[in-house]
Biopython code that builds the backbone (N, CA, C, O; Angstrom):
import numpy as np
from Bio.PDB.StructureBuilder import StructureBuilder

atoms = [
    (1, "GLN", "N", (0.912, -0.703, -0.118)),
    (1, "GLN", "CA", (-0.056, 0.027, -0.480)),
    (1, "GLN", "C", (0.750, 1.109, 0.263)),
    (1, "GLN", "O", (1.322, 1.215, 1.347)),
    (2, "VAL", "N", (0.492, 1.974, -0.989)),
    (2, "VAL", "CA", (1.548, 3.730, -1.030)),
    (2, "VAL", "C", (0.742, 4.405, -0.632)),
    (2, "VAL", "O", (-0.391, 4.184, -1.059)),
    (3, "GLN", "N", (0.897, 5.342, 0.189)),
    (3, "GLN", "CA", (0.372, 6.701, 0.467)),
    (3, "GLN", "C", (1.112, 7.992, 0.044)),
    (3, "GLN", "O", (2.304, 8.221, 0.249)),
    (4, "LEU", "N", (0.155, 8.865, -0.628)),
    (4, "LEU", "CA", (0.893, 9.959, -1.115)),
    (4, "LEU", "C", (0.395, 10.832, -0.971)),
    (4, "LEU", "O", (-0.739, 10.933, -1.438)),
    (5, "VAL", "N", (0.975, 11.906, -0.258)),
    (5, "VAL", "CA", (1.017, 13.271, 0.643)),
    (5, "VAL", "C", (1.626, 14.407, -0.279)),
    (5, "VAL", "O", (2.832, 14.602, -0.431)),
    (6, "GLU", "N", (0.356, 15.298, -1.012)),
    (6, "GLU", "CA", (1.058, 16.487, -0.988)),
    (6, "GLU", "C", (1.341, 17.511, -1.277)),
    (6, "GLU", "O", (0.358, 17.855, -1.934)),
    (7, "SER", "N", (2.079, 18.407, -1.276)),
    (7, "SER", "CA", (2.262, 19.956, -0.499)),
    (7, "SER", "C", (2.575, 20.984, -0.945)),
    (7, "SER", "O", (3.773, 20.726, -0.830)),
    (8, "GLY", "N", (2.579, 21.966, -1.371)),
    (8, "GLY", "CA", (3.158, 23.091, -1.899)),
    (8, "GLY", "C", (2.399, 24.123, -2.471)),
    (8, "GLY", "O", (2.885, 25.210, -2.786)),
    (9, "GLY", "N", (0.801, 23.704, -2.663)),
    (9, "GLY", "CA", (-0.007, 24.310, -3.187)),
    (9, "GLY", "C", (-0.121, 25.864, -2.235)),
    (9, "GLY", "O", (0.440, 26.152, -1.178)),
    (10, "GLY", "N", (-1.161, 26.753, -3.165)),
    (10, "GLY", "CA", (-1.340, 27.989, -2.386)),
    (10, "GLY", "C", (-1.684, 28.589, -3.232)),
    (10, "GLY", "O", (-1.955, 28.204, -4.370)),
    (11, "LEU", "N", (-1.739, 30.011, -2.634)),
    (11, "LEU", "CA", (-2.106, 31.083, -4.009)),
    (11, "LEU", "C", (-1.331, 31.859, -4.352)),
    (11, "LEU", "O", (-0.840, 32.706, -3.606)),
    (12, "ALA", "N", (-0.963, 31.660, -6.049)),
    (12, "ALA", "CA", (-0.144, 32.692, -6.533)),
    (12, "ALA", "C", (-0.838, 33.889, -7.678)),
    (12, "ALA", "O", (-2.056, 33.852, -7.849)),
    (13, "GLN", "N", (-0.199, 34.683, -8.254)),
    (13, "GLN", "CA", (-0.112, 35.613, -9.115)),
    (13, "GLN", "C", (-0.688, 35.190, -10.298)),
    (13, "GLN", "O", (-1.091, 34.028, -10.248)),
    (14, "ALA", "N", (-0.852, 35.754, -11.325)),
    (14, "ALA", "CA", (-0.875, 35.162, -13.024)),
    (14, "ALA", "C", (0.811, 35.696, -13.430)),
    (14, "ALA", "O", (1.182, 36.866, -13.522)),
    (15, "GLY", "N", (1.463, 34.729, -13.584)),
    (15, "GLY", "CA", (2.933, 34.416, -14.450)),
    (15, "GLY", "C", (3.706, 34.220, -13.098)),
    (15, "GLY", "O", (4.928, 34.348, -13.035)),
    (16, "GLY", "N", (2.962, 33.918, -12.077)),
    (16, "GLY", "CA", (4.124, 33.639, -11.398)),
    (16, "GLY", "C", (4.635, 32.070, -11.206)),
    (16, "GLY", "O", (5.034, 31.550, -12.248)),
    (17, "SER", "N", (4.666, 31.414, -10.251)),
    (17, "SER", "CA", (5.652, 29.981, -10.495)),
    (17, "SER", "C", (4.771, 28.966, -9.037)),
    (17, "SER", "O", (3.707, 29.232, -8.478)),
    (18, "LEU", "N", (5.283, 28.339, -8.905)),
    (18, "LEU", "CA", (5.070, 26.884, -7.667)),
    (18, "LEU", "C", (5.139, 25.929, -7.913)),
    (18, "LEU", "O", (4.706, 25.347, -8.907)),
    (19, "ARG", "N", (6.061, 25.322, -6.506)),
    (19, "ARG", "CA", (6.454, 23.779, -6.801)),
    (19, "ARG", "C", (5.570, 23.342, -5.965)),
    (19, "ARG", "O", (5.317, 23.975, -4.940)),
    (20, "LEU", "N", (4.890, 22.054, -6.308)),
    (20, "LEU", "CA", (4.205, 20.920, -5.696)),
    (20, "LEU", "C", (5.395, 19.732, -5.208)),
    (20, "LEU", "O", (6.481, 19.621, -5.777)),
    (21, "SER", "N", (4.977, 18.927, -4.104)),
    (21, "SER", "CA", (5.953, 17.909, -3.749)),
    (21, "SER", "C", (4.832, 16.752, -3.842)),
    (21, "SER", "O", (3.646, 17.040, -4.004)),
    (22, "CYS", "N", (5.123, 15.910, -3.770)),
    (22, "CYS", "CA", (4.281, 14.514, -3.381)),
    (22, "CYS", "C", (5.408, 13.598, -2.690)),
    (22, "CYS", "O", (6.497, 13.451, -3.244)),
    (23, "VAL", "N", (5.159, 13.090, -1.666)),
    (23, "VAL", "CA", (5.821, 12.079, -0.980)),
    (23, "VAL", "C", (5.086, 11.025, -0.632)),
    (23, "VAL", "O", (4.162, 11.076, 0.179)),
    (24, "ALA", "N", (5.606, 9.634, -1.457)),
    (24, "ALA", "CA", (5.327, 8.660, -0.939)),
    (24, "ALA", "C", (5.800, 7.510, 0.319)),
    (24, "ALA", "O", (6.929, 7.802, 0.716)),
    (25, "SER", "N", (5.470, 6.809, 0.732)),
    (25, "SER", "CA", (5.612, 6.068, 1.535)),
    (25, "SER", "C", (4.962, 4.806, 1.878)),
    (25, "SER", "O", (3.746, 4.668, 2.012)),
    (26, "GLY", "N", (5.835, 3.904, 2.011)),
    (26, "GLY", "CA", (4.838, 2.288, 2.263)),
    (26, "GLY", "C", (4.579, 1.306, 0.796)),
    (26, "GLY", "O", (3.721, 0.496, 0.446)),
    (27, "GLY", "N", (5.622, 1.786, 0.287)),
    (27, "GLY", "CA", (5.893, 1.343, -0.967)),
    (27, "GLY", "C", (6.851, 1.340, -1.903)),
    (27, "GLY", "O", (7.381, 2.434, -2.102)),
    (28, "ALA", "N", (7.237, 0.406, -2.553)),
    (28, "ALA", "CA", (8.204, 0.912, -3.508)),
    (28, "ALA", "C", (8.485, 1.774, -4.769)),
    (28, "ALA", "O", (8.888, 1.368, -5.858)),
    (29, "PHE", "N", (8.170, 3.132, -4.375)),
    (29, "PHE", "CA", (7.979, 3.971, -5.134)),
    (29, "PHE", "C", (9.102, 4.004, -6.337)),
    (29, "PHE", "O", (8.567, 4.005, -7.446)),
    (30, "SER", "N", (9.584, 4.013, -6.346)),
    (30, "SER", "CA", (10.261, 4.141, -7.752)),
    (30, "SER", "C", (10.136, 3.130, -9.015)),
    (30, "SER", "O", (10.568, 3.210, -10.165)),
    (31, "SER", "N", (9.284, 2.035, -8.264)),
    (31, "SER", "CA", (8.602, 1.123, -9.083)),
    (31, "SER", "C", (7.393, 1.561, -9.962)),
    (31, "SER", "O", (7.057, 0.975, -10.991)),
    (32, "TYR", "N", (6.704, 2.790, -9.378)),
    (32, "TYR", "CA", (5.941, 3.031, -10.337)),
    (32, "TYR", "C", (6.316, 4.188, -10.646)),
    (32, "TYR", "O", (7.033, 4.959, -10.010)),
    (33, "ALA", "N", (5.625, 4.361, -12.037)),
    (33, "ALA", "CA", (4.787, 5.199, -12.923)),
    (33, "ALA", "C", (4.123, 6.596, -11.963)),
    (33, "ALA", "O", (3.458, 6.180, -11.014)),
    (34, "MET", "N", (4.173, 7.763, -12.027)),
    (34, "MET", "CA", (3.752, 8.416, -11.099)),
    (34, "MET", "C", (3.177, 9.824, -12.168)),
    (34, "MET", "O", (3.786, 10.186, -13.175)),
    (35, "GLY", "N", (1.962, 10.422, -11.683)),
    (35, "GLY", "CA", (1.167, 11.395, -12.331)),
    (35, "GLY", "C", (0.594, 12.317, -11.701)),
    (35, "GLY", "O", (0.329, 12.083, -10.522)),
    (36, "TRP", "N", (0.215, 13.672, -12.284)),
    (36, "TRP", "CA", (0.091, 15.092, -11.408)),
    (36, "TRP", "C", (-1.276, 14.857, -12.481)),
    (36, "TRP", "O", (-1.084, 14.670, -13.682)),
    (37, "PHE", "N", (-2.733, 14.892, -11.855)),
    (37, "PHE", "CA", (-3.779, 15.180, -12.245)),
    (37, "PHE", "C", (-4.562, 16.496, -11.359)),
    (37, "PHE", "O", (-4.237, 16.906, -10.245)),
    (38, "ARG", "N", (-5.463, 16.898, -12.062)),
    (38, "ARG", "CA", (-5.945, 18.439, -11.356)),
    (38, "ARG", "C", (-7.432, 18.201, -11.350)),
    (38, "ARG", "O", (-7.779, 17.120, -11.828)),
    (39, "GLN", "N", (-8.482, 19.086, -10.853)),
    (39, "GLN", "CA", (-9.930, 19.273, -11.027)),
    (39, "GLN", "C", (-10.326, 20.677, -9.810)),
    (39, "GLN", "O", (-10.218, 20.970, -8.619)),
    (40, "ALA", "N", (-10.830, 21.201, -11.108)),
    (40, "ALA", "CA", (-11.488, 22.457, -10.724)),
    (40, "ALA", "C", (-12.688, 22.162, -10.627)),
    (40, "ALA", "O", (-13.097, 21.100, -11.097)),
    (41, "PRO", "N", (-13.547, 23.074, -9.970)),
    (41, "PRO", "CA", (-14.767, 23.148, -9.445)),
    (41, "PRO", "C", (-15.949, 23.017, -10.360)),
    (41, "PRO", "O", (-16.442, 23.984, -10.940)),
    (42, "GLY", "N", (-16.383, 21.783, -10.468)),
    (42, "GLY", "CA", (-17.503, 22.197, -11.511)),
    (42, "GLY", "C", (-16.683, 21.052, -12.467)),
    (42, "GLY", "O", (-17.453, 20.711, -13.366)),
    (43, "LYS", "N", (-16.073, 20.722, -12.517)),
    (43, "LYS", "CA", (-15.232, 20.608, -13.648)),
    (43, "LYS", "C", (-14.316, 18.906, -13.822)),
    (43, "LYS", "O", (-13.478, 18.487, -13.025)),
    (44, "GLU", "N", (-14.723, 18.305, -14.885)),
    (44, "GLU", "CA", (-13.502, 16.521, -14.687)),
    (44, "GLU", "C", (-12.255, 16.795, -14.327)),
    (44, "GLU", "O", (-11.738, 17.910, -14.380)),
    (45, "ARG", "N", (-11.668, 15.645, -13.898)),
    (45, "ARG", "CA", (-10.541, 15.778, -13.710)),
    (45, "ARG", "C", (-9.662, 15.664, -15.161)),
    (45, "ARG", "O", (-9.941, 15.019, -16.172)),
    (46, "GLU", "N", (-8.672, 16.404, -14.921)),
    (46, "GLU", "CA", (-7.500, 16.331, -15.679)),
    (46, "GLU", "C", (-6.399, 16.200, -15.573)),
    (46, "GLU", "O", (-5.830, 16.655, -14.580)),
    (47, "PHE", "N", (-5.637, 15.457, -16.671)),
    (47, "PHE", "CA", (-4.270, 14.793, -16.725)),
    (47, "PHE", "C", (-3.377, 15.888, -16.981)),
    (47, "PHE", "O", (-3.468, 16.415, -18.090)),
    (48, "VAL", "N", (-2.394, 16.399, -16.034)),
    (48, "VAL", "CA", (-1.108, 17.104, -16.124)),
    (48, "VAL", "C", (-0.001, 16.685, -16.434)),
    (48, "VAL", "O", (0.738, 17.386, -17.126)),
    (49, "ALA", "N", (0.308, 15.680, -16.081)),
    (49, "ALA", "CA", (1.392, 15.330, -16.502)),
    (49, "ALA", "C", (1.828, 13.848, -15.855)),
    (49, "ALA", "O", (1.496, 13.505, -14.721)),
    (50, "ASP", "N", (2.682, 12.974, -16.827)),
    (50, "ASP", "CA", (3.432, 11.710, -15.830)),
    (50, "ASP", "C", (4.602, 11.233, -16.210)),
    (50, "ASP", "O", (4.859, 11.498, -17.385)),
    (51, "CYS", "N", (5.486, 10.565, -15.592)),
    (51, "CYS", "CA", (6.877, 10.378, -16.064)),
    (51, "CYS", "C", (6.783, 8.910, -15.659)),
    (51, "CYS", "O", (6.021, 8.427, -14.821)),
    (52, "SER", "N", (7.851, 8.182, -16.532)),
    (52, "SER", "CA", (8.354, 6.797, -15.891)),
    (52, "SER", "C", (8.781, 6.643, -14.610)),
    (52, "SER", "O", (8.474, 7.561, -13.850)),
    (53, "TRP", "N", (9.732, 5.261, -13.919)),
    (53, "TRP", "CA", (9.535, 5.070, -12.795)),
    (53, "TRP", "C", (11.055, 5.619, -12.957)),
    (53, "TRP", "O", (11.362, 5.846, -11.786)),
    (54, "SER", "N", (12.175, 5.958, -13.758)),
    (54, "SER", "CA", (13.252, 6.451, -13.786)),
    (54, "SER", "C", (13.185, 8.578, -13.772)),
    (54, "SER", "O", (14.034, 9.407, -13.447)),
    (55, "GLY", "N", (11.744, 8.717, -14.297)),
    (55, "GLY", "CA", (11.815, 10.017, -14.762)),
    (55, "GLY", "C", (12.465, 10.389, -16.135)),
    (55, "GLY", "O", (12.746, 11.587, -16.119)),
    (56, "ALA", "N", (12.694, 9.990, -16.929)),
    (56, "ALA", "CA", (13.690, 10.204, -18.038)),
    (56, "ALA", "C", (12.366, 10.311, -19.619)),
    (56, "ALA", "O", (12.434, 10.784, -20.754)),
    (57, "SER", "N", (11.094, 9.436, -18.663)),
    (57, "SER", "CA", (9.959, 9.935, -19.913)),
    (57, "SER", "C", (9.030, 10.522, -19.328)),
    (57, "SER", "O", (8.559, 10.142, -18.256)),
    (58, "THR", "N", (8.584, 11.709, -20.087)),
    (58, "THR", "CA", (7.587, 12.454, -19.464)),
    (58, "THR", "C", (6.464, 12.644, -20.520)),
    (58, "THR", "O", (6.557, 11.935, -21.522)),
    (59, "SER", "N", (5.569, 13.379, -20.448)),
    (59, "SER", "CA", (4.271, 13.738, -21.042)),
    (59, "SER", "C", (3.278, 14.583, -20.310)),
    (59, "SER", "O", (2.899, 14.474, -19.144)),
    (60, "TYR", "N", (2.933, 15.445, -21.228)),
    (60, "TYR", "CA", (2.068, 16.756, -20.495)),
    (60, "TYR", "C", (0.801, 16.858, -21.378)),
    (60, "TYR", "O", (0.670, 16.441, -22.529)),
    (61, "GLY", "N", (-0.201, 17.567, -20.518)),
    (61, "GLY", "CA", (-1.369, 17.758, -20.878)),
    (61, "GLY", "C", (-1.306, 19.196, -21.761)),
    (61, "GLY", "O", (-0.618, 20.064, -21.224)),
    (62, "ASP", "N", (-1.973, 19.584, -23.123)),
    (62, "ASP", "CA", (-2.052, 20.025, -23.636)),
    (62, "ASP", "C", (-1.955, 21.846, -23.138)),
    (62, "ASP", "O", (-1.371, 22.805, -23.643)),
    (63, "SER", "N", (-2.907, 21.680, -21.825)),
    (63, "SER", "CA", (-2.981, 23.119, -21.573)),
    (63, "SER", "C", (-1.838, 23.637, -20.414)),
    (63, "SER", "O", (-1.746, 24.656, -19.729)),
    (64, "VAL", "N", (-1.178, 22.644, -20.527)),
    (64, "VAL", "CA", (0.217, 22.654, -19.735)),
    (64, "VAL", "C", (1.391, 22.672, -19.858)),
    (64, "VAL", "O", (2.178, 22.929, -18.947)),
    (65, "LYS", "N", (1.762, 22.325, -21.318)),
    (65, "LYS", "CA", (2.397, 21.870, -21.893)),
    (65, "LYS", "C", (3.639, 23.133, -22.196)),
    (65, "LYS", "O", (3.197, 23.948, -23.005)),
    (66, "GLY", "N", (4.928, 23.432, -21.776)),
    (66, "GLY", "CA", (6.123, 24.039, -22.167)),
    (66, "GLY", "C", (6.111, 25.229, -20.799)),
    (66, "GLY", "O", (6.875, 26.175, -20.610)),
    (67, "ARG", "N", (4.741, 24.673, -19.839)),
    (67, "ARG", "CA", (4.742, 25.729, -18.719)),
    (67, "ARG", "C", (5.121, 24.787, -16.928)),
    (67, "ARG", "O", (5.532, 25.400, -15.942)),
    (68, "PHE", "N", (4.895, 23.553, -16.947)),
    (68, "PHE", "CA", (5.049, 22.881, -16.020)),
    (68, "PHE", "C", (6.113, 21.685, -16.259)),
    (68, "PHE", "O", (6.209, 21.251, -17.407)),
    (69, "THR", "N", (6.631, 21.327, -15.600)),
    (69, "THR", "CA", (7.680, 20.471, -15.431)),
    (69, "THR", "C", (7.582, 19.403, -14.541)),
    (69, "THR", "O", (7.703, 19.716, -13.357)),
    (70, "ILE", "N", (7.318, 17.729, -14.898)),
    (70, "ILE", "CA", (7.338, 16.954, -13.657)),
    (70, "ILE", "C", (8.736, 16.331, -13.639)),
    (70, "ILE", "O", (9.451, 16.045, -14.600)),
    (71, "SER", "N", (8.957, 16.189, -12.371)),
    (71, "SER", "CA", (10.263, 15.165, -11.866)),
    (71, "SER", "C", (9.857, 14.417, -10.536)),
    (71, "SER", "O", (8.783, 14.452, -9.936)),
    (72, "ARG", "N", (11.134, 13.661, -10.215)),
    (72, "ARG", "CA", (11.095, 12.690, -9.306)),
    (72, "ARG", "C", (12.710, 12.901, -9.003)),
    (72, "ARG", "O", (13.667, 13.300, -9.665)),
    (73, "ASP", "N", (12.493, 12.389, -7.560)),
    (73, "ASP", "CA", (13.802, 11.878, -6.506)),
    (73, "ASP", "C", (13.453, 10.517, -6.206)),
    (73, "ASP", "O", (12.631, 10.479, -5.290)),
    (74, "ASN", "N", (13.768, 9.421, -6.631)),
    (74, "ASN", "CA", (13.612, 8.033, -5.896)),
    (74, "ASN", "C", (14.392, 8.205, -4.716)),
    (74, "ASN", "O", (14.020, 7.652, -3.681)),
    (75, "ALA", "N", (15.620, 9.031, -4.739)),
    (75, "ALA", "CA", (16.141, 8.315, -2.994)),
    (75, "ALA", "C", (15.140, 9.457, -2.369)),
    (75, "ALA", "O", (14.712, 8.982, -1.318)),
    (76, "LYS", "N", (14.712, 10.477, -2.533)),
    (76, "LYS", "CA", (13.390, 10.847, -1.507)),
    (76, "LYS", "C", (12.171, 10.769, -1.631)),
    (76, "LYS", "O", (11.400, 11.594, -1.141)),
    (77, "ASN", "N", (11.793, 9.700, -2.348)),
    (77, "ASN", "CA", (10.541, 9.259, -2.696)),
    (77, "ASN", "C", (9.563, 10.217, -2.787)),
    (77, "ASN", "O", (8.435, 10.116, -2.306)),
    (78, "THR", "N", (10.034, 11.223, -3.454)),
    (78, "THR", "CA", (9.366, 12.268, -4.064)),
    (78, "THR", "C", (9.394, 12.997, -5.433)),
    (78, "THR", "O", (10.318, 13.471, -6.094)),
    (79, "LEU", "N", (7.894, 12.910, -5.646)),
    (79, "LEU", "CA", (7.710, 13.399, -7.146)),
    (79, "LEU", "C", (7.286, 14.968, -7.053)),
    (79, "LEU", "O", (6.492, 15.311, -6.177)),
    (80, "TYR", "N", (7.757, 15.799, -7.852)),
    (80, "TYR", "CA", (7.558, 17.338, -8.350)),
    (80, "TYR", "C", (6.740, 17.292, -9.612)),
    (80, "TYR", "O", (6.594, 16.504, -10.546)),
    (81, "LEU", "N", (6.184, 18.679, -9.184)),
    (81, "LEU", "CA", (5.830, 19.211, -10.570)),
    (81, "LEU", "C", (6.200, 21.138, -10.368)),
    (81, "LEU", "O", (5.620, 21.934, -9.629)),
    (82, "GLN", "N", (6.867, 21.282, -10.926)),
    (82, "GLN", "CA", (7.637, 23.099, -11.270)),
    (82, "GLN", "C", (6.900, 23.559, -12.215)),
    (82, "GLN", "O", (7.179, 23.432, -13.407)),
    (83, "MET", "N", (5.369, 24.433, -11.544)),
    (83, "MET", "CA", (4.626, 24.843, -12.387)),
    (83, "MET", "C", (5.294, 26.697, -12.552)),
    (83, "MET", "O", (5.643, 27.396, -11.600)),
    (84, "ALA", "N", (5.301, 27.052, -13.833)),
    (84, "ALA", "CA", (5.918, 28.284, -14.331)),
    (84, "ALA", "C", (4.287, 28.914, -14.799)),
    (84, "ALA", "O", (3.246, 28.304, -15.044)),
    (85, "ASN", "N", (4.617, 30.447, -14.792)),
    (85, "ASN", "CA", (3.614, 31.411, -15.805)),
    (85, "ASN", "C", (2.145, 30.833, -15.927)),
    (85, "ASN", "O", (1.414, 30.675, -16.905)),
    (86, "LEU", "N", (1.916, 30.476, -14.072)),
    (86, "LEU", "CA", (0.489, 30.123, -13.667)),
    (86, "LEU", "C", (-0.182, 30.997, -14.589)),
    (86, "LEU", "O", (0.204, 32.032, -15.132)),
    (87, "LYS", "N", (-1.157, 30.432, -14.648)),
    (87, "LYS", "CA", (-2.574, 31.094, -15.484)),
    (87, "LYS", "C", (-3.768, 31.112, -14.308)),
    (87, "LYS", "O", (-3.864, 30.247, -13.436)),
    (88, "PRO", "N", (-4.604, 32.192, -14.444)),
    (88, "PRO", "CA", (-6.117, 31.964, -13.259)),
    (88, "PRO", "C", (-6.385, 30.312, -13.767)),
    (88, "PRO", "O", (-6.364, 29.531, -12.816)),
    (89, "GLU", "N", (-6.595, 29.768, -14.921)),
    (89, "GLU", "CA", (-7.543, 28.324, -15.404)),
    (89, "GLU", "C", (-6.852, 27.511, -15.063)),
    (89, "GLU", "O", (-7.080, 26.346, -15.387)),
    (90, "ASP", "N", (-5.489, 27.941, -14.089)),
    (90, "ASP", "CA", (-4.773, 26.595, -13.311)),
    (90, "ASP", "C", (-5.170, 26.547, -12.492)),
    (90, "ASP", "O", (-4.512, 25.837, -11.731)),
    (91, "THR", "N", (-6.219, 27.032, -11.971)),
    (91, "THR", "CA", (-6.859, 26.735, -10.170)),
    (91, "THR", "C", (-7.571, 25.126, -10.596)),
    (91, "THR", "O", (-8.019, 24.495, -11.553)),
    (92, "ALA", "N", (-7.282, 25.015, -9.046)),
    (92, "ALA", "CA", (-7.563, 23.610, -9.293)),
    (92, "ALA", "C", (-6.905, 22.717, -7.877)),
    (92, "ALA", "O", (-5.861, 23.086, -7.339)),
    (93, "VAL", "N", (-7.561, 21.717, -7.478)),
    (93, "VAL", "CA", (-7.054, 20.995, -6.972)),
    (93, "VAL", "C", (-6.169, 20.171, -7.264)),
    (93, "VAL", "O", (-6.539, 19.378, -8.129)),
    (94, "TYR", "N", (-4.748, 19.971, -6.758)),
    (94, "TYR", "CA", (-3.931, 18.716, -7.671)),
    (94, "TYR", "C", (-3.802, 18.036, -6.648)),
    (94, "TYR", "O", (-3.841, 18.361, -5.461)),
    (95, "TYR", "N", (-3.569, 16.614, -7.377)),
    (95, "TYR", "CA", (-3.259, 15.431, -6.934)),
    (95, "TYR", "C", (-2.370, 14.592, -7.743)),
    (95, "TYR", "O", (-2.400, 14.609, -8.974)),
    (96, "CYS", "N", (-1.420, 13.710, -6.917)),
    (96, "CYS", "CA", (-0.290, 12.961, -7.296)),
    (96, "CYS", "C", (-1.177, 11.647, -7.129)),
    (96, "CYS", "O", (-2.128, 11.374, -6.397)),
    (97, "ALA", "N", (-0.452, 10.919, -8.140)),
    (97, "ALA", "CA", (-1.004, 9.428, -7.859)),
    (97, "ALA", "C", (0.130, 8.379, -8.763)),
    (97, "ALA", "O", (0.708, 8.591, -9.829)),
    (98, "ALA", "N", (0.153, 7.361, -7.975)),
    (98, "ALA", "CA", (0.918, 5.982, -8.842)),
    (98, "ALA", "C", (0.244, 5.112, -9.577)),
    (98, "ALA", "O", (-0.878, 4.665, -9.341)),
    (99, "ALA", "N", (1.147, 4.806, -10.740)),
    (99, "ALA", "CA", (0.465, 3.897, -11.569)),
    (99, "ALA", "C", (1.509, 2.452, -11.891)),
    (99, "ALA", "O", (2.708, 2.724, -11.955)),
    (100, "ARG", "N", (1.192, 1.204, -12.061)),
    (100, "ARG", "CA", (2.154, 0.374, -12.343)),
    (100, "ARG", "C", (2.740, 0.863, -13.521)),
    (100, "ARG", "O", (3.965, 0.808, -13.631)),
    (101, "PHE", "N", (1.919, 1.422, -14.585)),
    (101, "PHE", "CA", (3.029, 1.639, -16.294)),
    (101, "PHE", "C", (2.322, 3.043, -16.573)),
    (101, "PHE", "O", (1.326, 3.639, -16.163)),
    (102, "LEU", "N", (3.393, 3.269, -17.518)),
    (102, "LEU", "CA", (3.059, 4.673, -18.066)),
    (102, "LEU", "C", (2.136, 4.789, -18.972)),
    (102, "LEU", "O", (2.021, 3.940, -19.855)),
    (103, "GLY", "N", (1.450, 5.708, -18.902)),
    (103, "GLY", "CA", (0.535, 6.034, -20.033)),
    (103, "GLY", "C", (-0.365, 5.997, -19.401)),
    (103, "GLY", "O", (-1.153, 6.794, -19.911)),
    (104, "ALA", "N", (-1.013, 5.340, -18.136)),
    (104, "ALA", "CA", (-2.147, 4.598, -17.614)),
    (104, "ALA", "C", (-3.424, 6.041, -17.719)),
    (104, "ALA", "O", (-3.124, 7.226, -17.578)),
    (105, "LYS", "N", (-4.653, 5.572, -17.963)),
    (105, "LYS", "CA", (-5.429, 6.519, -17.140)),
    (105, "LYS", "C", (-5.723, 6.642, -16.469)),
    (105, "LYS", "O", (-5.269, 5.853, -15.641)),
    (106, "ALA", "N", (-6.669, 7.561, -15.943)),
    (106, "ALA", "CA", (-6.988, 8.097, -14.181)),
    (106, "ALA", "C", (-7.235, 7.315, -13.669)),
    (106, "ALA", "O", (-6.828, 7.069, -12.533)),
    (107, "HIS", "N", (-8.366, 6.308, -14.644)),
    (107, "HIS", "CA", (-8.868, 5.130, -13.528)),
    (107, "HIS", "C", (-8.008, 3.892, -13.568)),
    (107, "HIS", "O", (-8.484, 2.926, -12.972)),
    (108, "GLU", "N", (-6.755, 3.712, -14.191)),
    (108, "GLU", "CA", (-5.601, 3.041, -13.887)),
    (108, "GLU", "C", (-4.808, 2.962, -12.969)),
    (108, "GLU", "O", (-4.057, 2.051, -12.618)),
    (109, "TYR", "N", (-5.050, 4.251, -12.466)),
    (109, "TYR", "CA", (-3.486, 4.459, -10.961)),
    (109, "TYR", "C", (-4.343, 3.882, -9.907)),
    (109, "TYR", "O", (-5.555, 3.908, -9.692)),
    (110, "ASP", "N", (-3.384, 3.386, -9.353)),
    (110, "ASP", "CA", (-3.702, 2.247, -8.429)),
    (110, "ASP", "C", (-3.722, 3.276, -6.562)),
    (110, "ASP", "O", (-4.341, 2.941, -5.552)),
    (111, "TYR", "N", (-2.847, 4.451, -6.750)),
    (111, "TYR", "CA", (-2.768, 5.221, -5.670)),
    (111, "TYR", "C", (-2.643, 6.801, -5.698)),
    (111, "TYR", "O", (-1.930, 7.475, -6.442)),
    (112, "TRP", "N", (-3.544, 7.242, -4.667)),
    (112, "TRP", "CA", (-4.365, 8.641, -5.408)),
    (112, "TRP", "C", (-3.433, 9.105, -3.779)),
    (112, "TRP", "O", (-3.083, 8.326, -2.892)),
    (113, "GLY", "N", (-3.263, 10.399, -3.830)),
    (113, "GLY", "CA", (-3.127, 11.639, -2.729)),
    (113, "GLY", "C", (-4.517, 12.375, -2.556)),
    (113, "GLY", "O", (-5.479, 12.357, -3.323)),
    (114, "ARG", "N", (-4.359, 13.076, -1.258)),
    (114, "ARG", "CA", (-5.192, 14.002, -1.018)),
    (114, "ARG", "C", (-5.826, 15.274, -1.608)),
    (114, "ARG", "O", (-6.878, 15.900, -1.474)),
    (115, "GLY", "N", (-4.753, 15.355, -2.283)),
    (115, "GLY", "CA", (-4.431, 16.866, -3.040)),
    (115, "GLY", "C", (-4.224, 18.005, -2.330)),
    (115, "GLY", "O", (-4.408, 18.096, -1.116)),
    (116, "THR", "N", (-3.892, 18.775, -2.959)),
    (116, "THR", "CA", (-3.027, 20.167, -2.681)),
    (116, "THR", "C", (-3.784, 21.412, -3.520)),
    (116, "THR", "O", (-3.813, 21.464, -4.750)),
    (117, "GLN", "N", (-4.270, 22.206, -2.801)),
    (117, "GLN", "CA", (-5.134, 23.274, -3.675)),
    (117, "GLN", "C", (-4.211, 24.318, -4.439)),
    (117, "GLN", "O", (-3.284, 24.747, -3.752)),
    (118, "VAL", "N", (-4.287, 24.744, -5.579)),
    (118, "VAL", "CA", (-3.479, 25.880, -6.344)),
    (118, "VAL", "C", (-4.261, 26.607, -6.785)),
    (118, "VAL", "O", (-5.100, 26.221, -7.599)),
    (119, "THR", "N", (-4.172, 28.030, -6.292)),
    (119, "THR", "CA", (-5.347, 29.154, -6.497)),
    (119, "THR", "C", (-4.325, 30.123, -7.217)),
    (119, "THR", "O", (-3.262, 30.273, -6.615)),
    (120, "VAL", "N", (-4.486, 30.842, -8.476)),
    (120, "VAL", "CA", (-4.002, 31.716, -9.363)),
    (120, "VAL", "C", (-4.863, 33.241, -9.326)),
    (120, "VAL", "O", (-6.081, 33.080, -9.399)),
    (121, "SER", "N", (-4.510, 34.362, -9.247)),
    (121, "SER", "CA", (-5.468, 35.291, -9.196)),
    (121, "SER", "C", (-4.847, 35.942, -10.471)),
    (121, "SER", "O", (-3.827, 35.782, -11.141)),
    (122, "SER", "N", (-6.252, 36.978, -10.491)),
    (122, "SER", "CA", (-5.211, 37.606, -11.995)),
    (122, "SER", "C", (-4.818, 38.829, -11.494)),
    (122, "SER", "O", (-4.110, 39.575, -12.171)),
]
sb = StructureBuilder()
sb.init_structure("model")
sb.init_model(0)
sb.init_chain("A")
sb.init_seg("    ")
for serial, (resi, resn, name, xyz) in enumerate(atoms, 1):
    if name == "N":
        sb.init_residue(resn, " ", resi, " ")
    sb.init_atom(name, np.array(xyz, "f"), 0.0, 1.0, " ", f" {name:<3s}", serial, name[0])
structure = sb.get_structure()
């Protein structure tokens, strides 16, 4: 059983930056592909980014491509999401999740954190 805890959310101004972290415990973090998702009020959950177990392979949702960077430190059991040039439409609860394979759809992820709120003001 893998437990995931996100942190780093908060309030940012448009054009600003935030870095989210997700610390894993209770399982072999380095054996999982990891992803970030977000959900805004009244909207569907949206894929943000994912990375392979090594971090060498990554992919991004179209709305964040070129602005967000996913990375991981397996020695620290930690996943990161560096967010730059933030926009008000990035406002959402951000979740990290663990999957057994890269490219998993949201329903195929095995473990989820509780989320961290990101609010971007204009």
